[in-house]
ZAMI-567062 format. One record per residue: residue in one letter; residue number from 0; x, y, z of N, C-alpha, C in turn. Coordinates in steps of 0.02 Angstrom, whole numbers, padded with zeros to 5 digits. Last residue first. Example, Ala and Ser with C-alpha at 12.3 -4.5 7.8 and 13.67 -1.06 7.14 Angstrom:
BEGIN
+-------+-------+--------+--------+--------+--------+---------+--------+--------+--------+--------+
! lokol ! torro !  neast ! nnorth !    nup ! caeast ! canorth !   caup !  ceast ! cnorth !    cup !
+-------+-------+--------+--------+--------+--------+---------+--------+--------+--------+--------+
!     S !     1 !  00642 ! -00112 !  00354 !  00684 !  -00053 !  00357 !  00645 !  00002 !  00394 !
!     A !     0 !  00660 ! -00284 !  00390 !  00615 !  -00225 !  00390 !  00660 ! -00165 !  00390 !
+-------+-------+--------+--------+--------+--------+---------+--------+--------+--------+--------+
***
This chain:
BEGIN
+-------+-------+--------+--------+--------+--------+---------+--------+--------+--------+--------+
! lokol ! torro !  neast ! nnorth !    nup ! caeast ! canorth !   caup !  ceast ! cnorth !    cup !
+-------+-------+--------+--------+--------+--------+---------+--------+--------+--------+--------+
!     K !   165 !  07912 !  02367 !  05786 !  07912 !   02318 !  05842 !  07967 !  02271 !  05836 !
!     N !   164 !  07914 !  02440 !  05671 !  07949 !   02466 !  05729 !  07954 !  02416 !  05786 !
!     K !   163 !  07834 !  02369 !  05584 !  07905 !   02373 !  05569 !  07944 !  02397 !  05630 !
!     N !   162 !  07706 !  02388 !  05636 !  07734 !   02321 !  05637 !  07810 !  02322 !  05625 !
!     K !   161 !  07687 !  02524 !  05608 !  07687 !   02501 !  05677 !  07720 !  02433 !  05683 !
!     K !   160 !  07689 !  02521 !  05469 !  07742 !   02557 !  05504 !  07745 !  02536 !  05577 !
!     K !   159 !  07572 !  02450 !  05445 !  07636 !   02422 !  05424 !  07693 !  02455 !  05461 !
!     K !   158 !  07477 !  02540 !  05490 !  07484 !   02476 !  05524 !  07551 !  02444 !  05507 !
!     F !   157 !  07490 !  02642 !  05397 !  07508 !   02654 !  05467 !  07516 !  02589 !  05505 !
!     L !   156 !  07444 !  02577 !  05281 !  07512 !   02605 !  05284 !  07534 !  02615 !  05356 !
!     G !   155 !  07312 !  02546 !  05314 !  07360 !   02492 !  05301 !  07432 !  02517 !  05304 !
!     G !   154 !  07258 !  02674 !  05318 !  07259 !   02633 !  05379 !  07308 !  02576 !  05372 !
!     L !   153 !  07269 !  02706 !  05183 !  07308 !   02743 !  05233 !  07312 !  02705 !  05299 !
!     F !   152 !  07179 !  02611 !  05131 !  07248 !   02613 !  05109 !  07292 !  02648 !  05160 !
!     S !   151 !  07059 !  02645 !  05194 !  07087 !   02578 !  05203 !  07161 !  02577 !  05185 !
!     T !   150 !  07043 !  02774 !  05143 !  07049 !   02764 !  05216 !  07080 !  02695 !  05230 !
!     T !   149 !  07029 !  02744 !  05007 !  07084 !   02786 !  05030 !  07096 !  02777 !  05105 !
!     D !   148 !  06910 !  02668 !  05007 !  06973 !   02639 !  04983 !  07033 !  02678 !  05008 !
!     T !   147 !  06821 !  02765 !  05056 !  06831 !   02702 !  05092 !  06897 !  02669 !  05072 !
!     A !   146 !  06829 !  02861 !  04956 !  06847 !   02879 !  05025 !  06861 !  02816 !  05066 !
!     L !   145 !  06782 !  02787 !  04847 !  06849 !   02814 !  04846 !  06873 !  02831 !  04916 !
!     D !   144 !  06650 !  02760 !  04890 !  06697 !   02705 !  04877 !  06769 !  02729 !  04878 !
!     I !   143 !  06603 !  02893 !  04895 !  06604 !   02852 !  04956 !  06652 !  02794 !  04948 !
!     Y !   142 !  06614 !  02928 !  04761 !  06651 !   02965 !  04811 !  06657 !  02925 !  04876 !
!     N !   141 !  06523 !  02835 !  04704 !  06594 !   02833 !  04685 !  06637 !  02870 !  04736 !
!     S !   140 !  06403 !  02879 !  04760 !  06428 !   02811 !  04775 !  06502 !  02806 !  04759 !
!     A !   139 !  06396 !  03006 !  04701 !  06400 !   03000 !  04774 !  06427 !  02932 !  04794 !
!     R !   138 !  06382 !  02968 !  04565 !  06439 !   03009 !  04587 !  06449 !  03003 !  04663 !
!     T !   137 !  06261 !  02896 !  04571 !  06323 !   02863 !  04549 !  06384 !  02902 !  04572 !
!     Y !   136 !  06172 !  02997 !  04612 !  06182 !   02937 !  04653 !  06248 !  02902 !  04636 !
!     D !   135 !  06180 !  03083 !  04502 !  06201 !   03106 !  04568 !  06215 !  03047 !  04615 !
!     D !   134 !  06127 !  02997 !  04403 !  06196 !   03023 !  04397 !  06222 !  03047 !  04464 !
!     Y !   133 !  05996 !  02976 !  04453 !  06043 !   02919 !  04448 !  06115 !  02943 !  04442 !
!     V !   132 !  05899 !  03068 !  04453 !  05946 !   03071 !  04509 !  05999 !  03015 !  04505 !
!     D !   131 !  05786 !  03072 !  04368 !  05847 !   03110 !  04350 !  05894 !  03120 !  04410 !
!     N !   130 !  05683 !  02988 !  04382 !  05682 !   03048 !  04424 !  05743 !  03091 !  04414 !
!     E !   129 !  05724 !  02886 !  04295 !  05664 !   02923 !  04279 !  05659 !  02988 !  04319 !
!     I !   128 !  05834 !  02839 !  04368 !  05844 !   02868 !  04302 !  05784 !  02911 !  04283 !
!     M !   127 !  05771 !  02790 !  04483 !  05819 !   02845 !  04489 !  05832 !  02879 !  04422 !
!     V !   126 !  05695 !  02689 !  04423 !  05660 !   02744 !  04457 !  05707 !  02804 !  04464 !
!     Q !   125 !  05799 !  02606 !  04378 !  05753 !   02635 !  04330 !  05716 !  02695 !  04361 !
!     R !   124 !  05857 !  02568 !  04500 !  05897 !   02605 !  04451 !  05851 !  02640 !  04402 !
!     R !   123 !  05751 !  02497 !  04554 !  05775 !   02557 !  04588 !  05815 !  02600 !  04540 !
!     K !   122 !  05745 !  02392 !  04459 !  05688 !   02438 !  04466 !  05709 !  02503 !  04502 !
!     A !   121 !  05870 !  02330 !  04480 !  05854 !   02358 !  04414 !  05796 !  02408 !  04419 !
!     I !   120 !  05853 !  02289 !  04613 !  05906 !   02337 !  04596 !  05891 !  02370 !  04529 !
!     L !   119 !  05749 !  02198 !  04594 !  05740 !   02256 !  04637 !  05792 !  02310 !  04622 !
!     E !   118 !  05812 !  02103 !  04513 !  05753 !   02139 !  04488 !  05741 !  02202 !  04528 !
!     E !   117 !  05909 !  02057 !  04602 !  05929 !   02089 !  04539 !  05871 !  02129 !  04510 !
!     E !   116 !  05827 !  02003 !  04702 !  05871 !   02059 !  04718 !  05893 !  02095 !  04655 !
!     A !   115 !  05764 !  01901 !  04628 !  05724 !   01954 !  04658 !  05767 !  02015 !  04674 !
!     E !   114 !  05875 !  01819 !  04596 !  05834 !   01850 !  04542 !  05794 !  01908 !  04569 !
!     V !   113 !  05914 !  01783 !  04725 !  05960 !   01821 !  04682 !  05921 !  01856 !  04627 !
!     M !   112 !  05799 !  01712 !  04766 !  05821 !   01771 !  04803 !  05867 !  01814 !  04760 !
!     I !   111 !  05798 !  01606 !  04673 !  05742 !   01653 !  04675 !  05762 !  01718 !  04710 !
!     H !   110 !  05917 !  01542 !  04711 !  05909 !   01568 !  04643 !  05853 !  01620 !  04641 !
!     D !   109 !  05887 !  01504 !  04841 !  05942 !   01550 !  04829 !  05935 !  01582 !  04760 !
!     A !   108 !  05782 !  01414 !  04814 !  05769 !   01474 !  04854 !  05824 !  01526 !  04843 !
!     V !   107 !  05851 !  01316 !  04742 !  05797 !   01353 !  04710 !  05783 !  01417 !  04747 !
!     E !   106 !  05940 !  01272 !  04843 !  05965 !   01298 !  04780 !  05913 !  01340 !  04744 !
!     N !   105 !  05850 !  01226 !  04940 !  05894 !   01283 !  04955 !  05922 !  01314 !  04892 !
!     I !   104 !  05796 !  01119 !  04869 !  05752 !   01174 !  04890 !  05794 !  01236 !  04906 !
!     E !   103 !  05910 !  01039 !  04856 !  05878 !   01066 !  04796 !  05832 !  01125 !  04814 !
!     H !   102 !  05934 !  01009 !  04992 !  05985 !   01043 !  04952 !  05953 !  01076 !  04891 !
!     K !   101 !  05817 !  00940 !  05026 !  05834 !   01003 !  05060 !  05884 !  01043 !  05019 !
!     I !   100 !  05832 !  00829 !  04940 !  05776 !   00874 !  04931 !  05790 !  00942 !  04965 !
!     I !    99 !  05948 !  00772 !  04995 !  05947 !   00793 !  04924 !  05891 !  00843 !  04913 !
!     E !    98 !  05905 !  00743 !  05124 !  05962 !   00789 !  05114 !  05962 !  00816 !  05043 !
!     S !    97 !  05803 !  00651 !  05098 !  05787 !   00714 !  05132 !  05843 !  00765 !  05122 !
!     R !    96 !  05873 !  00544 !  05031 !  05819 !   00581 !  05000 !  05808 !  00649 !  05033 !
!     N !    95 !  05972 !  00454 !  05058 !  05988 !   00525 !  05065 !  05933 !  00570 !  05037 !
!     E !    94 !  05918 !  00328 !  05036 !  05951 !   00341 !  05099 !  05962 !  00415 !  05111 !
!     K !    93 !  05868 !  00341 !  04906 !  05823 !   00324 !  04961 !  05853 !  00343 !  05028 !
!     F !    92 !  05986 !  00366 !  04836 !  05934 !   00417 !  04838 !  05886 !  00404 !  04896 !
!     M !    91 !  06052 !  00245 !  04854 !  06082 !   00306 !  04881 !  06030 !  00361 !  04886 !
!     Q !    90 !  05963 !  00161 !  04784 !  05974 !   00151 !  04856 !  06004 !  00214 !  04888 !
!     K !    89 !  05979 !  00212 !  04655 !  05913 !   00213 !  04688 !  05920 !  00207 !  04763 !
!     A !    88 !  06114 !  00183 !  04634 !  06092 !   00252 !  04633 !  06024 !  00259 !  04667 !
!     T !    87 !  06108 !  00043 !  04639 !  06148 !   00079 !  04688 !  06126 !  00152 !  04692 !
!     D !    86 !  06030 !  00016 !  04527 !  06007 !  -00004 !  04593 !  06043 !  00034 !  04648 !
!     K !    85 !  06117 !  00065 !  04427 !  06050 !   00095 !  04437 !  06023 !  00079 !  04506 !
!     A !    84 !  06225 ! -00022 !  04444 !  06235 !   00050 !  04452 !  06168 !  00085 !  04464 !
!     F !    83 !  06162 ! -00144 !  04412 !  06190 !  -00134 !  04479 !  06200 ! -00060 !  04493 !
!     Q !    82 !  06135 ! -00120 !  04277 !  06080 !  -00130 !  04324 !  06103 ! -00119 !  04396 !
!     K !    81 !  06266 ! -00113 !  04229 !  06221 !  -00055 !  04222 !  06163 ! -00061 !  04271 !
!     E !    80 !  06309 ! -00242 !  04257 !  06342 !  -00185 !  04290 !  06298 ! -00123 !  04286 !
!     E !    79 !  06225 ! -00316 !  04173 !  06222 !  -00327 !  04246 !  06253 ! -00268 !  04283 !
!     T !    78 !  06267 ! -00271 !  04048 !  06198 !  -00260 !  04069 !  06191 ! -00267 !  04145 !
!     T !    77 !  06431 ! -00198 !  04064 !  06386 !  -00252 !  04046 !  06316 ! -00234 !  04071 !
!     M !    76 !  06510 ! -00052 !  04000 !  06479 !  -00088 !  04055 !  06433 ! -00143 !  04028 !
!     Q !    75 !  06659 ! -00030 !  03921 !  06588 !  -00038 !  03908 !  06558 ! -00081 !  03964 !
!     Y !    74 !  06787 !  00083 !  03933 !  06758 !   00023 !  03963 !  06683 !  00023 !  03949 !
!     P !    73 !  06943 !  00138 !  03870 !  06870 !   00143 !  03871 !  06841 !  00077 !  03897 !
!     K !    72 !  07080 !  00160 !  03981 !  07050 !   00123 !  03926 !  06975 !  00133 !  03929 !
!     P !    71 !  07171 !  00309 !  04020 !  07120 !   00259 !  04038 !  07092 !  00225 !  03975 !
!     T !    70 !  07342 !  00327 !  04001 !  07278 !   00341 !  03970 !  07227 !  00288 !  03991 !
!     C !    69 !  07453 !  00390 !  04130 !  07430 !   00339 !  04083 !  07361 !  00359 !  04056 !
!     R !    68 !  07476 !  00480 !  04227 !  07513 !   00490 !  04164 !  07495 !  00438 !  04111 !
!     T !    67 !  07406 !  00437 !  04335 !  07386 !   00500 !  04305 !  07421 !  00513 !  04239 !
!     L !    66 !  07477 !  00321 !  04368 !  07410 !   00315 !  04339 !  07388 !  00380 !  04305 !
!     L !    65 !  07592 !  00373 !  04427 !  07596 !   00336 !  04364 !  07528 !  00332 !  04330 !
!     S !    64 !  07537 !  00427 !  04544 !  07571 !   00470 !  04496 !  07576 !  00436 !  04428 !
!     N !    63 !  07492 !  00313 !  04610 !  07444 !   00365 !  04589 !  07474 !  00411 !  04537 !
!     F !    62 !  07617 !  00251 !  04630 !  07564 !   00217 !  04594 !  07514 !  00268 !  04567 !
!     K !    61 !  07679 !  00344 !  04713 !  07708 !   00330 !  04647 !  07656 !  00297 !  04602 !
!     D !    60 !  07599 !  00334 !  04825 !  07603 !   00397 !  04789 !  07630 !  00387 !  04719 !
!     S !    59 !  07629 !  00200 !  04858 !  07560 !   00220 !  04845 !  07559 !  00286 !  04805 !
!     L !    58 !  07764 !  00203 !  04886 !  07741 !   00168 !  04826 !  07669 !  00186 !  04808 !
!     G !    57 !  07803 !  00256 !  05005 !  07793 !   00303 !  04949 !  07771 !  00270 !  04885 !
!     S !    56 !  07809 !  00178 !  05115 !  07869 !   00180 !  05072 !  07863 !  00229 !  05014 !
!     S !    55 !  07682 !  00185 !  05171 !  07737 !   00219 !  05205 !  07800 !  00224 !  05161 !
!     V !    54 !  07603 !  00106 !  05082 !  07590 !   00177 !  05092 !  07651 !  00213 !  05120 !
!     F !    53 !  07666 ! -00017 !  05090 !  07651 !   00011 !  05024 !  07639 !  00086 !  05030 !
!     K !    52 !  07665 ! -00045 !  05225 !  07729 !  -00028 !  05194 !  07719 !  00003 !  05125 !
!     A !    51 !  07527 ! -00072 !  05240 !  07559 !  -00020 !  05280 !  07625 !  00002 !  05247 !
!     E !    50 !  07511 ! -00180 !  05151 !  07474 !  -00117 !  05140 !  07506 ! -00059 !  05178 !
!     F !    49 !  07595 ! -00277 !  05211 !  07607 !  -00253 !  05143 !  07574 ! -00186 !  05132 !
!     E !    48 !  07534 ! -00297 !  05334 !  07602 !  -00271 !  05332 !  07617 ! -00242 !  05263 !
!     T !    47 !  07413 ! -00351 !  05287 !  07413 !  -00290 !  05327 !  07482 ! -00257 !  05326 !
!     C !    46 !  07453 ! -00470 !  05224 !  07423 !  -00416 !  05185 !  07425 ! -00349 !  05223 !
!     D !    45 !  07611 ! -00532 !  05287 !  07539 !  -00534 !  05276 !  07516 ! -00471 !  05240 !
!     A !    44 !  07749 ! -00523 !  05271 !  07721 !  -00585 !  05298 !  07645 ! -00590 !  05286 !
!     C !    43 !  07849 ! -00461 !  05139 !  07795 !  -00451 !  05188 !  07764 ! -00518 !  05208 !
!     G !    42 !  07938 ! -00475 !  05035 !  07964 !  -00463 !  05102 !  07912 ! -00456 !  05156 !
!     E !    41 !  07862 ! -00487 !  04920 !  07903 !  -00544 !  04941 !  07927 ! -00537 !  05013 !
!     G !    40 !  07811 ! -00356 !  04910 !  07766 !  -00412 !  04925 !  07804 ! -00473 !  04949 !
!     L !    39 !  07927 ! -00288 !  04872 !  07894 !  -00272 !  04936 !  07849 ! -00329 !  04957 !
!     A !    38 !  07946 ! -00346 !  04748 !  07997 !  -00354 !  04799 !  07968 ! -00340 !  04868 !
!     N !    37 !  07831 ! -00299 !  04683 !  07841 !  -00371 !  04692 !  07893 ! -00385 !  04746 !
!     I !    36 !  07857 ! -00163 !  04684 !  07799 !  -00187 !  04721 !  07804 ! -00263 !  04731 !
!     Q !    35 !  07972 ! -00157 !  04603 !  07974 !  -00134 !  04673 !  07916 ! -00162 !  04713 !
!     A !    34 !  07922 ! -00204 !  04481 !  07977 !  -00241 !  04515 !  07980 ! -00222 !  04589 !
!     I !    33 !  07831 ! -00103 !  04454 !  07806 !  -00172 !  04463 !  07859 ! -00214 !  04499 !
!     F !    32 !  07919 !  00004 !  04436 !  07871 !   00005 !  04491 !  07846 ! -00065 !  04506 !
!     G !    31 !  07983 ! -00040 !  04320 !  08022 !  -00031 !  04381 !  07977 ! -00030 !  04443 !
!     Q !    30 !  07874 ! -00035 !  04233 !  07906 !  -00099 !  04246 !  07949 ! -00096 !  04310 !
!     V !    29 !  07853 !  00103 !  04234 !  07800 !   00058 !  04259 !  07830 ! -00010 !  04276 !
!     E !    28 !  07971 !  00146 !  04173 !  07956 !   00168 !  04241 !  07902 !  00123 !  04273 !
!     P !    27 !  07962 !  00086 !  04045 !  08016 !   00068 !  04091 !  08002 !  00087 !  04164 !
!     I !    26 !  07838 !  00151 !  03997 !  07843 !   00079 !  04009 !  07901 !  00060 !  04055 !
!     L !    25 !  07837 !  00281 !  03958 !  07825 !   00268 !  04029 !  07833 !  00194 !  04047 !
!     G !    24 !  07847 !  00288 !  03822 !  07900 !   00319 !  03862 !  07894 !  00304 !  03937 !
!     Q !    23 !  07725 !  00226 !  03780 !  07790 !   00195 !  03767 !  07844 !  00223 !  03813 !
!     P !    22 !  07591 !  00233 !  03903 !  07628 !   00261 !  03847 !  07698 !  00229 !  03841 !
!     V !    21 !  07477 !  00109 !  03944 !  07539 !   00140 !  03966 !  07576 !  00167 !  03905 !
!     T !    20 !  07310 !  00115 !  03970 !  07359 !   00104 !  03918 !  07421 !  00144 !  03938 !
!     Y !    19 !  07212 !  00036 !  04100 !  07252 !   00091 !  04072 !  07296 !  00068 !  04015 !
!     Y !    18 !  07147 ! -00076 !  04151 !  07111 !  -00013 !  04148 !  07148 !  00044 !  04114 !
!     K !    17 !  07228 ! -00193 !  04141 !  07155 !  -00196 !  04134 !  07124 ! -00129 !  04118 !
!     N !    16 !  07363 ! -00155 !  04159 !  07342 !  -00193 !  04100 !  07267 ! -00189 !  04088 !
!     F !    15 !  07362 ! -00086 !  04282 !  07391 !  -00055 !  04222 !  07366 ! -00090 !  04158 !
!     F !    14 !  07308 ! -00178 !  04369 !  07272 !  -00116 !  04357 !  07296 ! -00083 !  04293 !
!     D !    13 !  07397 ! -00276 !  04397 !  07348 !  -00289 !  04344 !  07309 ! -00226 !  04325 !
!     V !    12 !  07463 ! -00217 !  04506 !  07500 !  -00231 !  04444 !  07450 ! -00239 !  04386 !
!     R !    11 !  07361 ! -00211 !  04602 !  07393 !  -00150 !  04578 !  07429 ! -00160 !  04512 !
!     S !    10 !  07327 ! -00344 !  04616 !  07274 !  -00295 !  04604 !  07303 ! -00230 !  04578 !
!     S !     9 !  07446 ! -00408 !  04647 !  07419 !  -00416 !  04580 !  07363 ! -00365 !  04565 !
!     V !     8 !  07460 ! -00368 !  04782 !  07510 !  -00350 !  04731 !  07479 ! -00352 !  04662 !
!     S !     7 !  07347 ! -00426 !  04841 !  07359 !  -00354 !  04846 !  07407 ! -00330 !  04792 !
!     V !     6 !  07370 ! -00561 !  04811 !  07309 !  -00528 !  04786 !  07318 ! -00452 !  04787 !
!     K !     5 !  07488 ! -00584 !  04881 !  07489 !  -00591 !  04808 !  07427 ! -00557 !  04777 !
!     V !     4 !  07443 ! -00575 !  05009 !  07488 !  -00524 !  04986 !  07490 ! -00524 !  04909 !
!     Y !     3 !  07369 ! -00692 !  05009 !  07335 !  -00629 !  05020 !  07378 ! -00570 !  04997 !
!     E !     2 !  07463 ! -00796 !  04987 !  07410 !  -00784 !  04937 !  07375 ! -00718 !  04946 !
!     N !     1 !  07635 ! -00744 !  05022 !  07573 !  -00781 !  05035 !  07517 ! -00758 !  04989 !
!     M !     0 !  07787 ! -00769 !  04945 !  07735 !  -00721 !  04956 !  07670 ! -00760 !  04967 !
+-------+-------+--------+--------+--------+--------+---------+--------+--------+--------+--------+
***
């Protein structure tokens, strides 16, 4: 196995030891997977061939499946990693600042619109209650909803009969 293929193989094999705790019942399956990936690596001439066969043979799916059944190990970031994460977040914000601001403005505007609509509905309801027409409004709305539902139901029945005859 050449050195580039070895890197690809070891990156997946070492993933289990570095980042996950494998449950006792899953150890034989993980060991079988490691044997399969090593065999695949031995049969590949280069890294590109290995990666293509890793995906096409289903080993990629098996790898992902095994990882979901293992327990991630807790990881404490070093000071350098924390700084790198902060720098990356700052860079991402700089690059996407306008999109982020537009999204937040839209979120606030949507929230304000919903609040305003709810307040308007509540005030209309209060006015109808004060004018003693809310009960009539509710009954009329219920009759309209019932008529709409009944019409939709009957329309659906007739459409089904047309489809059955074809």
